[in-house]
C-alpha positions as CSV (number, residue, x, y, z in Angstrom):
1,M,-16.7,-14.9,-12.1
2,K,-14.1,-12.2,-11.9
3,F,-10.9,-12.3,-9.9
4,I,-7.5,-10.7,-9.3
5,L,-4.4,-11.1,-7.2
6,G,-2.8,-8.5,-5.0
7,K,-1.0,-7.3,-1.8
8,K,-2.6,-6.0,1.3
9,L,-1.8,-2.5,2.4
10,S,-2.3,-0.7,5.7
11,M,-5.9,0.0,6.6
12,T,-7.2,3.5,6.2
13,Q,-10.5,5.4,5.9
14,I,-12.3,7.2,3.2
15,W,-15.2,9.6,3.1
16,S,-18.5,8.8,1.4
17,G,-20.6,12.0,1.6
18,D,-20.9,12.7,5.3
19,E,-20.0,9.1,6.3
20,V,-16.5,7.8,6.9
21,K,-15.7,4.2,6.0
22,A,-12.9,1.9,7.2
23,V,-11.3,0.3,4.2
24,T,-8.4,-2.0,3.4
25,P,-6.4,-0.9,0.3
26,V,-5.3,-3.9,-1.8
27,L,-2.6,-3.3,-4.4
28,A,-4.1,-5.5,-7.1
29,G,-2.7,-6.4,-10.5
30,P,-2.1,-6.0,-13.2
31,C,-2.1,-9.8,-13.5
32,V,-1.1,-11.6,-16.7
33,I,-2.9,-14.8,-17.8
34,T,-0.1,-17.3,-18.2
35,Q,-2.2,-20.4,-19.0
36,V,-5.7,-21.1,-20.3
37,K,-6.9,-24.6,-19.4
38,N,-9.8,-26.3,-21.2
39,K,-11.7,-29.6,-20.9
40,A,-10.3,-31.2,-24.0
41,K,-6.7,-31.0,-22.9
42,D,-6.8,-30.5,-19.1
43,G,-10.1,-32.0,-18.1
44,Y,-11.5,-28.8,-16.7
45,E,-11.6,-25.0,-17.5
46,A,-9.5,-22.6,-15.5
47,L,-7.3,-19.5,-15.9
48,Q,-3.9,-19.2,-14.4
49,L,-3.0,-15.7,-13.2
50,A,0.5,-14.4,-12.4
51,Y,1.2,-11.5,-10.0
52,G,4.3,-9.7,-8.8
53,E,7.9,-10.1,-10.0
54,R,11.0,-11.9,-8.8
55,Q,14.5,-12.5,-10.0
56,E,15.0,-15.0,-12.8
57,K,17.6,-16.9,-10.7
58,N,14.9,-17.8,-8.2
59,I,12.8,-19.4,-10.9
60,N,13.5,-23.0,-11.8
61,K,14.0,-24.1,-15.5
62,P,10.5,-25.7,-16.0
63,Q,8.8,-22.6,-14.7
64,R,11.0,-20.4,-17.0
65,G,9.8,-22.4,-20.0
66,H,6.2,-22.2,-18.8
67,F,6.4,-18.4,-18.5
68,K,8.5,-17.8,-21.6
69,K,5.5,-17.2,-23.9
70,T,4.1,-14.4,-21.8
71,G,7.5,-13.1,-20.7
72,V,6.7,-12.7,-17.0
73,K,8.7,-13.6,-13.9
74,P,5.9,-13.7,-11.3
75,A,6.2,-14.0,-7.5
76,H,2.7,-15.6,-7.2
77,V,0.7,-17.8,-9.5
78,R,-2.8,-18.9,-8.8
79,E,-5.6,-20.7,-10.7
80,F,-9.3,-19.9,-10.9
81,R,-12.0,-22.1,-12.3
82,T,-14.1,-20.3,-14.9
83,E,-15.2,-20.5,-18.5
84,T,-12.1,-19.8,-20.7
85,A,-13.5,-19.5,-24.3
86,D,-13.0,-15.7,-24.5
87,F,-9.5,-15.5,-23.1
88,K,-5.9,-16.2,-24.3
89,E,-2.5,-16.3,-22.8
90,G,-1.0,-12.8,-22.3
91,D,-4.3,-11.1,-21.5
92,I,-4.1,-8.6,-18.6
93,V,-6.5,-8.4,-15.7
94,S,-6.6,-5.0,-13.9
95,V,-8.6,-3.4,-11.2
96,E,-10.9,-2.0,-13.8
97,T,-12.6,-5.3,-14.2
98,F,-14.3,-4.4,-10.8
99,V,-16.8,-1.6,-10.1
100,V,-17.7,0.2,-6.9
101,G,-20.3,-1.8,-5.1
102,D,-19.2,-5.3,-6.2
103,V,-19.5,-8.0,-3.5
104,V,-16.3,-10.0,-3.3
105,N,-14.5,-12.7,-1.2
106,A,-11.0,-12.0,0.0
107,T,-8.7,-14.9,0.7
108,G,-5.3,-14.6,2.6
109,T,-3.1,-16.1,5.2
110,S,-4.1,-15.0,8.7
111,K,-1.5,-13.5,11.0
112,G,0.6,-16.1,12.9
113,K,0.5,-15.6,16.6
114,G,2.7,-18.5,17.8
115,F,1.8,-20.9,20.6
116,Q,-1.3,-19.7,22.5
117,G,-3.4,-21.1,25.3
118,V,-7.1,-22.0,25.2
119,V,-8.3,-18.7,26.5
120,K,-6.9,-16.7,23.5
121,R,-7.1,-19.6,21.0
122,H,-10.5,-20.9,21.7
123,H,-12.1,-18.2,23.9
124,F,-12.4,-20.3,27.0
125,H,-13.9,-18.6,30.0
126,G,-11.2,-19.6,32.5
127,F,-11.7,-20.6,36.1
128,R,-12.6,-18.6,39.2
129,K,-9.9,-16.6,41.0
130,T,-11.1,-17.1,44.6
131,H,-12.5,-19.7,47.0
132,G,-9.4,-21.9,47.3
133,N,-8.4,-21.7,43.6
134,K,-4.8,-21.0,42.8
135,D,-3.0,-20.6,39.5
136,Q,-5.8,-22.1,37.5
137,E,-7.4,-19.0,36.0
138,R,-6.4,-19.7,32.4
139,M,-6.2,-23.5,32.5
140,P,-8.2,-25.7,30.1
141,G,-9.9,-27.9,32.7
142,S,-11.0,-31.4,32.0
143,I,-10.0,-32.9,28.7
144,G,-12.2,-36.0,28.7
145,A,-14.0,-38.7,30.7
146,K,-12.1,-41.3,32.7
147,G,-13.8,-44.2,30.9
148,P,-12.1,-44.1,27.5
149,A,-8.8,-43.3,29.1
150,H,-7.5,-41.3,26.1
151,V,-7.9,-37.8,24.7
152,F,-10.3,-37.6,21.7
153,K,-9.2,-36.1,18.5
154,G,-10.3,-32.5,18.0
155,T,-10.2,-31.7,21.7
156,R,-9.7,-27.9,22.0
157,M,-6.3,-27.4,23.6
158,G,-3.4,-24.9,23.5
159,G,-1.3,-24.8,20.3
160,R,-0.1,-22.8,17.4
161,M,-2.6,-20.1,16.4
162,G,-3.0,-18.3,13.1
163,G,-1.0,-18.8,9.9
164,E,-4.0,-20.4,8.2
165,R,-5.8,-19.8,5.0
166,V,-8.8,-17.6,5.7
167,T,-11.6,-16.4,3.4
168,T,-13.7,-13.4,4.4
169,T,-16.9,-13.3,2.4
170,N,-19.4,-10.6,1.4
171,L,-17.0,-7.7,1.3
172,K,-17.8,-4.6,-0.8
173,I,-15.6,-2.6,-3.1
174,A,-15.8,0.9,-1.6
175,A,-13.6,2.7,-4.2
176,I,-11.1,2.0,-7.0
177,D,-7.9,3.9,-7.9
178,A,-7.2,2.7,-11.5
179,E,-4.0,4.8,-11.9
180,K,-2.4,3.2,-8.8
181,N,-4.0,-0.2,-9.2
182,I,-5.6,-0.1,-5.8
183,L,-8.9,-1.6,-4.7
184,F,-10.4,-0.2,-1.5
185,V,-12.3,-3.0,0.2
186,A,-14.8,-2.0,2.9
187,G,-13.8,-3.6,6.2
188,A,-10.9,-5.9,7.2
189,V,-9.1,-8.3,4.9
190,P,-7.3,-11.4,6.4
191,G,-3.6,-11.4,6.7
192,A,-0.8,-9.0,7.6
193,I,0.4,-5.9,5.8
194,N,2.1,-6.9,2.5
195,G,0.4,-10.3,2.7
196,F,-0.7,-12.0,-0.5
197,I,-4.5,-11.6,-1.2
198,M,-6.9,-13.3,-3.7
199,I,-10.1,-11.4,-4.5
200,A,-13.0,-13.0,-6.3
201,G,-16.5,-11.9,-7.0
202,Q,-19.5,-12.5,-9.3
203,G,-19.6,-10.9,-12.7
204,D,-17.9,-11.1,-16.1
205,L,-14.1,-11.0,-16.1
206,K,-12.8,-8.2,-18.4
207,V,-9.3,-8.1,-19.7
208,N,-6.9,-5.6,-21.4
209,L,-8.9,-2.6,-20.0
210,K,-5.7,-0.8,-19.0
211,K,-4.4,-0.9,-22.5
212,D,-7.6,0.3,-24.0
213,A,-7.8,3.2,-21.5
214,S,-4.3,4.4,-22.5
215,V,-5.2,4.4,-26.2
216,K,-8.3,6.5,-25.6
217,T,-6.3,9.0,-23.6
218,E,-3.7,9.4,-26.4
219,E,-6.5,9.9,-29.0
220,I,-8.0,12.8,-26.9
221,Q,-4.7,14.5,-26.4
222,D,-3.9,14.5,-30.1
223,K,-7.2,16.3,-31.0
224,P,-6.8,19.9,-32.1
225,V,-7.6,22.7,-29.6
226,E,-10.3,25.2,-30.6
227,V,-9.9,28.7,-29.4
228,I,-13.2,30.4,-28.5
229,A,-13.3,34.2,-28.9
230,D,-15.7,36.7,-27.4
231,A,-17.6,39.3,-29.3
232,E,-14.8,41.8,-29.1
233,G,-12.3,39.4,-30.5
234,G,-10.5,38.6,-27.2
235,Q,-9.7,35.0,-26.4
236,T,-11.8,33.7,-23.5
237,K,-10.9,30.0,-23.1
238,A,-9.6,27.0,-25.0
239,E,-11.5,23.8,-25.1
240,E,-10.8,20.4,-26.6
241,N,-12.8,19.6,-29.7
242,N,-14.5,16.4,-28.6
243,S,-16.9,16.3,-31.5
């Protein structure tokens, strides 16, 4: 399984050939692995990821000691169950561990909408507006039989709506911007703008790809430039010697 932490951005749209797709950009990673758990010591295998940054004064002393080895001051820390044999503390998970077309699940906190009635909260039909009815259009109606003389637990009634942990499944990665650390997820992702998002999908988790990519770029830039001349001796173009 592969996974990453991020922040939801405002929805937008991208073009795929002649088709336009509604997508949700997620500013994901880079995330640092701050703890590797194993069965021998912890009883199960899991990786702890850190995302974001906060001031050191807002981190308590036990957490400072916990993050001292990796040198991070994260705003969010989450744990994912997976095999941990190939990972170590300090490894970096970036958006490059995903590829376009990956099917993922996005978990976030839904928008809080305050106290709402049964029509909005539970999609009740409401009552008729005519034939002697008055001020009952959005009322819940009966809440139980007379016999038990109490309201059963779980009865759908008015109350606080939203602000709950929600997971949307089977979303696809529509595009990836590795330079800006953005995943474009097709469709809607739960939560408000700037809300914290966890993305997980099937496949092998790859780490330290951002570091490897930067090294390759430097190697290409340091290669000599070959000047190609035409038959008359004039310079026509310069190409990088990639051989």
